[in-house]
C-alpha positions as CSV (number, residue, x, y, z in Angstrom):
1,M,-67.8,-210.2,-13.4
2,S,-67.6,-207.7,-10.6
3,I,-66.1,-205.0,-12.9
4,A,-68.9,-205.4,-15.4
5,M,-71.5,-205.1,-12.8
6,S,-70.1,-201.9,-11.4
7,N,-70.1,-200.3,-14.8
8,S,-73.7,-201.3,-15.3
9,L,-74.7,-199.8,-12.0
10,R,-72.9,-196.5,-12.9
11,R,-74.7,-196.2,-16.2
12,T,-78.0,-196.8,-14.5
13,A,-77.4,-194.1,-11.9
14,L,-76.6,-191.6,-14.6
15,C,-79.7,-192.4,-16.6
16,V,-81.8,-192.0,-13.5
17,A,-80.2,-188.6,-12.7
18,A,-80.8,-187.5,-16.3
19,A,-84.4,-188.6,-16.2
20,V,-85.0,-186.7,-13.0
21,V,-83.5,-183.5,-14.5
22,L,-85.6,-183.8,-17.6
23,A,-88.8,-184.4,-15.6
24,A,-88.1,-181.3,-13.5
25,C,-87.5,-179.2,-16.7
26,A,-90.7,-180.6,-18.3
27,S,-92.9,-179.7,-15.2
28,R,-91.5,-176.1,-14.9
29,G,-93.1,-173.6,-17.4
30,P,-91.8,-170.2,-18.6
31,A,-91.5,-167.5,-15.9
32,P,-94.4,-165.0,-16.0
33,V,-93.7,-161.4,-17.1
34,I,-95.7,-158.6,-15.2
35,D,-96.0,-155.3,-17.0
36,R,-95.9,-152.8,-14.1
37,P,-96.7,-149.1,-15.0
38,R,-93.9,-146.5,-14.6
39,P,-94.2,-144.0,-11.7
40,P,-96.0,-140.8,-12.8
41,A,-94.0,-137.7,-13.5
42,P,-94.1,-135.1,-10.7
43,E,-97.0,-132.6,-11.0
44,V,-95.6,-129.4,-12.2
45,S,-98.5,-127.2,-10.9
46,R,-98.6,-128.9,-7.5
47,P,-98.8,-126.2,-4.8
48,G,-96.2,-126.1,-2.0
49,V,-93.3,-127.2,-4.1
50,D,-90.1,-125.1,-3.4
51,V,-87.7,-126.6,-6.0
52,H,-88.2,-127.7,-9.6
53,V,-85.7,-129.8,-11.5
54,V,-85.4,-128.7,-15.1
55,R,-86.3,-131.4,-17.6
56,K,-85.9,-131.6,-21.3
57,G,-88.2,-129.1,-23.1
58,D,-88.6,-126.8,-20.0
59,T,-88.2,-123.1,-20.3
60,L,-88.2,-120.4,-17.6
61,Y,-91.5,-119.1,-18.9
62,S,-93.2,-122.5,-18.9
63,I,-91.9,-123.3,-15.4
64,A,-93.1,-119.9,-14.1
65,R,-96.6,-120.3,-15.7
66,A,-96.9,-123.9,-14.4
67,Y,-96.3,-122.7,-10.8
68,G,-98.0,-119.4,-11.0
69,R,-94.8,-117.4,-10.7
70,D,-93.3,-114.4,-12.5
71,P,-90.3,-115.3,-14.7
72,K,-88.5,-112.2,-13.4
73,D,-89.0,-113.4,-9.8
74,L,-87.6,-116.9,-10.7
75,A,-84.6,-115.3,-12.4
76,A,-83.9,-113.1,-9.4
77,W,-84.5,-116.0,-6.8
78,N,-82.0,-118.2,-8.7
79,N,-79.4,-115.5,-9.6
80,L,-79.8,-116.2,-13.3
81,E,-77.6,-113.8,-15.2
82,S,-79.3,-114.9,-18.5
83,P,-82.9,-115.6,-17.6
84,G,-83.5,-117.5,-20.9
85,V,-80.6,-120.0,-20.3
86,I,-81.3,-123.0,-18.1
87,S,-80.0,-126.5,-18.2
88,V,-81.5,-130.0,-17.8
89,G,-81.1,-131.2,-14.3
90,Q,-80.7,-127.7,-12.8
91,S,-82.7,-127.1,-9.6
92,L,-84.7,-123.9,-9.6
93,R,-86.0,-122.2,-6.5
94,L,-89.7,-121.5,-6.7
95,A,-89.9,-119.2,-3.7
96,P,-87.9,-116.3,-2.4
97,P,-84.9,-117.2,-0.2
98,E,-85.5,-116.7,3.5
99,P,-83.6,-113.9,5.0
100,V,-80.6,-114.9,7.1
101,A,-80.5,-113.5,10.6
102,P,-77.3,-111.5,11.3
103,P,-74.9,-112.8,13.9
104,A,-75.4,-111.6,17.5
105,G,-73.9,-108.1,18.0
106,V,-73.9,-107.2,14.3
107,V,-76.0,-104.1,13.4
108,V,-77.6,-104.1,9.9
109,N,-78.4,-100.7,8.5
110,P,-81.2,-100.4,5.8
111,I,-80.1,-99.6,2.3
112,L,-81.2,-96.1,1.4
113,P,-82.8,-95.4,-2.0
114,P,-80.7,-93.5,-4.6
115,G,-80.5,-89.8,-4.0
116,Q,-80.8,-90.0,-0.2
117,V,-78.0,-89.5,2.3
118,E,-78.0,-90.8,5.8
119,A,-77.5,-88.1,8.4
120,R,-75.8,-89.0,11.6
121,P,-75.2,-86.7,14.5
122,I,-71.5,-85.9,15.4
123,A,-70.6,-86.7,19.0
124,G,-70.5,-83.5,21.1
125,V,-72.2,-81.3,18.5
126,P,-75.9,-80.6,19.1
127,A,-78.2,-81.2,16.2
128,A,-79.3,-78.0,14.5
129,P,-83.1,-77.4,14.3
130,P,-84.7,-77.0,10.9
131,P,-84.6,-73.5,9.6
132,A,-87.8,-71.6,10.0
133,A,-89.7,-70.4,6.9
134,D,-89.3,-66.8,7.9
135,N,-85.5,-67.4,8.2
136,L,-85.4,-68.0,4.4
137,V,-87.9,-65.5,2.9
138,R,-89.3,-62.5,4.6
139,E,-90.9,-60.6,1.7
140,P,-93.3,-60.6,0.2
141,K,-95.5,-62.0,2.9
142,G,-98.7,-64.0,2.2
143,G,-101.1,-61.2,2.7
144,K,-100.3,-58.0,4.7
145,Q,-102.0,-57.4,8.1
146,P,-104.2,-54.4,8.8
147,Y,-102.8,-51.9,11.2
148,S,-103.6,-53.1,14.8
149,E,-101.8,-53.8,18.1
150,Q,-102.2,-57.6,17.4
151,A,-100.6,-57.2,13.9
152,L,-97.7,-55.3,15.4
153,A,-97.2,-57.9,18.1
154,M,-97.2,-60.7,15.5
155,L,-94.6,-59.0,13.3
156,Q,-92.3,-58.3,16.3
157,K,-92.7,-61.9,17.5
158,R,-91.8,-63.2,14.1
159,D,-88.6,-61.0,14.0
160,E,-87.6,-62.3,17.4
161,T,-88.1,-65.9,16.3
162,V,-85.9,-65.3,13.2
163,A,-83.2,-63.8,15.3
164,A,-83.3,-66.8,17.8
165,V,-83.1,-69.6,15.2
166,P,-79.5,-70.2,13.9
167,P,-79.1,-71.1,10.2
168,A,-78.6,-74.7,9.3
169,A,-74.9,-75.8,9.0
170,G,-73.6,-75.6,5.4
171,R,-76.5,-73.6,4.2
172,E,-76.4,-69.9,3.2
173,T,-79.3,-68.0,4.7
174,P,-79.9,-64.3,5.3
175,K,-78.4,-63.2,8.5
176,A,-81.1,-62.1,11.0
177,E,-80.4,-58.8,12.7
178,I,-79.6,-59.3,16.4
179,K,-81.3,-56.5,18.3
180,P,-80.1,-55.3,21.7
181,E,-82.3,-55.9,24.6
182,A,-84.8,-53.2,25.1
183,K,-84.3,-51.2,28.2
184,P,-87.3,-49.6,29.9
185,E,-87.5,-46.0,29.0
186,P,-87.8,-43.7,32.0
187,K,-91.1,-41.9,32.0
188,P,-90.8,-38.2,32.3
189,E,-93.0,-36.4,34.7
190,A,-96.3,-35.6,33.1
191,R,-96.9,-32.0,32.2
192,V,-99.8,-30.3,30.6
193,E,-99.0,-28.3,27.5
194,P,-100.0,-24.7,27.5
195,R,-103.2,-23.9,25.6
196,P,-101.5,-22.0,22.8
197,E,-99.6,-25.2,21.9
198,A,-102.9,-27.1,21.1
199,G,-104.4,-27.2,17.7
200,P,-107.0,-24.6,16.5
201,E,-109.9,-27.1,17.2
202,A,-108.6,-28.2,20.6
203,K,-110.9,-28.5,23.5
204,A,-110.1,-28.3,27.2
205,G,-108.3,-31.5,28.4
206,D,-107.7,-32.8,24.8
207,N,-103.9,-32.6,25.0
208,E,-103.2,-34.4,28.3
209,S,-100.6,-36.7,26.8
210,G,-97.8,-34.9,28.6
211,I,-95.8,-35.1,25.3
212,D,-94.2,-32.2,23.4
213,W,-95.4,-32.9,19.9
214,A,-94.2,-31.3,16.7
215,W,-95.2,-31.5,13.0
216,P,-93.5,-34.5,11.3
217,A,-93.3,-32.7,7.9
218,S,-93.4,-29.2,6.5
219,G,-95.8,-29.8,3.6
220,K,-99.4,-28.8,3.2
221,L,-102.2,-30.5,5.0
222,I,-104.1,-32.4,2.3
223,G,-106.2,-34.8,4.4
224,E,-107.7,-34.5,7.9
225,F,-108.7,-37.1,10.5
226,N,-112.0,-38.8,9.9
227,D,-112.3,-42.1,11.7
228,P,-112.8,-44.8,10.3
229,S,-112.1,-43.6,6.7
230,N,-108.9,-41.7,7.7
231,K,-107.3,-42.6,11.0
232,G,-104.7,-39.7,10.8
233,V,-103.7,-36.7,8.7
234,D,-102.1,-36.6,5.3
235,I,-99.3,-34.1,4.6
236,G,-98.2,-33.4,1.0
237,G,-94.6,-33.0,-0.2
238,R,-92.0,-34.0,-2.7
239,P,-90.3,-37.3,-2.8
240,G,-87.2,-37.2,-0.5
241,D,-88.6,-34.5,1.8
242,P,-87.5,-35.2,5.4
243,V,-89.9,-37.0,7.7
244,L,-89.2,-36.0,11.4
245,A,-90.1,-37.7,14.7
246,A,-93.0,-35.8,16.1
247,A,-91.8,-36.5,19.7
248,G,-89.0,-38.3,21.5
249,G,-89.3,-42.0,22.0
250,R,-88.1,-45.4,20.7
251,V,-88.7,-47.0,17.3
252,M,-91.2,-49.8,17.8
253,Y,-91.6,-51.1,14.2
254,V,-89.9,-50.7,10.8
255,G,-91.2,-52.5,7.7
256,S,-93.9,-52.9,5.1
257,G,-96.0,-55.7,6.6
258,I,-99.0,-53.5,7.4
259,R,-101.5,-53.3,4.6
260,G,-102.1,-49.8,3.1
261,Y,-99.2,-48.1,4.8
262,G,-96.2,-48.9,2.6
263,N,-92.9,-48.4,4.2
264,L,-93.9,-47.6,7.8
265,V,-92.2,-46.4,10.9
266,I,-93.9,-46.6,14.3
267,V,-92.4,-44.8,17.4
268,K,-93.5,-45.6,20.9
269,H,-93.8,-42.7,23.3
270,S,-94.6,-42.4,27.0
271,N,-98.1,-42.7,28.6
272,G,-99.2,-45.3,26.0
273,Y,-98.9,-43.1,22.9
274,L,-97.7,-44.2,19.5
275,S,-97.0,-42.2,16.3
276,A,-97.0,-43.7,12.8
277,Y,-95.3,-42.4,9.7
278,A,-96.5,-44.2,6.5
279,H,-95.7,-44.2,2.7
280,N,-92.0,-43.4,3.1
281,R,-89.6,-43.7,0.2
282,K,-86.6,-44.6,2.5
283,I,-86.4,-45.4,6.2
284,L,-83.4,-44.1,8.1
285,V,-83.9,-45.7,11.6
286,K,-84.0,-49.3,12.9
287,E,-86.2,-51.0,15.4
288,N,-85.5,-50.4,19.1
289,Q,-83.5,-47.3,18.2
290,P,-84.2,-44.2,20.4
291,V,-85.1,-41.0,18.6
292,T,-85.5,-37.4,19.6
293,K,-88.1,-34.8,18.7
294,G,-87.4,-33.4,15.2
295,Q,-84.9,-36.2,14.3
296,K,-85.0,-37.2,10.6
297,I,-86.3,-40.8,10.6
298,A,-87.3,-41.3,6.9
299,E,-87.8,-39.7,3.5
300,L,-91.2,-38.8,2.2
301,G,-92.4,-41.1,-0.6
302,D,-95.4,-42.8,-2.3
303,S,-95.1,-46.5,-1.2
304,D,-98.5,-48.1,-1.3
305,A,-100.1,-44.6,-2.0
306,D,-101.5,-42.8,-5.0
307,Q,-99.2,-39.8,-4.6
308,S,-96.2,-38.6,-2.6
309,K,-97.3,-37.8,0.9
310,L,-96.8,-38.6,4.6
311,H,-99.7,-40.3,6.4
312,F,-99.3,-39.4,10.1
313,E,-101.2,-41.0,13.0
314,I,-101.2,-40.6,16.8
315,R,-102.7,-43.5,18.8
316,R,-103.5,-43.7,22.4
317,Q,-103.7,-47.2,23.9
318,G,-103.9,-48.5,20.3
319,K,-106.9,-46.3,19.4
320,P,-106.4,-43.6,16.7
321,V,-107.0,-40.0,17.9
322,D,-107.0,-36.7,15.9
323,P,-103.4,-35.5,15.5
324,L,-104.5,-31.9,15.0
325,K,-105.6,-31.9,18.7
326,Y,-102.0,-32.6,19.8
327,L,-99.9,-30.9,17.1
328,P,-99.0,-27.2,17.6
329,P,-100.7,-24.6,15.4
330,R,-98.9,-23.4,12.2
């Protein structure tokens, strides 16, 4: 009796448990399903983005256009050897890389463009100044100067500058002539030439230069003094005839930089007198060279003239005077 009752109670308990489970299952409906939207894809043209991850279908050109960049810049910023080859998932830089500051104590020199060479001074060797224009080319000059004291001073100053400037290292330039330092010429005692030594048109007191003048050429007189059209006298002759110093002195100028005079020699005498010898074919003296009366200083020619002749001038304090009033009669 007791065993049958316990079995009955066990079956009852199992039925109750099963009923409870069925009731719970009947009251619980199916789980709701919520369709949530997928997160949007990143905006390609969004400003301020520094990196773009390559997706399927992307090209370098489409990425550059979306971000307002140049495809060449993108290829350079990302070190792309083949700009047309990119892979899905690859991160591309959209802005130039920031420069990296060099470590302390490291000096970074700029990269020079092709064709340029960096010049560095050598320790203990002074830097050579740039060569002057006159140290390279002296003739022809850009416009010859008219004959004046200022023009002579400029020409002499130019020659001194050329001699003072050394040529640049490793560069072939014409060697400038180094002239010895001019020594002051002792002034002879002034003496008045006797009246027979004066020209035929001389007046009293005209030849007070204190200088013993002589004719610079033996040719015929073909042009007389007529300032301002002719500031001296013209003496005819054949090419190569000797041109002589009219008086002792020192050569002040040699060259062809005075307009209308051709190859010119100017001799400085005492008491502020100068003598000029123009249109020479060949010059035989150098600047600062002392000359004596009657010394051959040039050969007669027709440089910057319409015929072979010697144009001879005497100037006092820079002002032309009539040479016939100083030269002896013939």
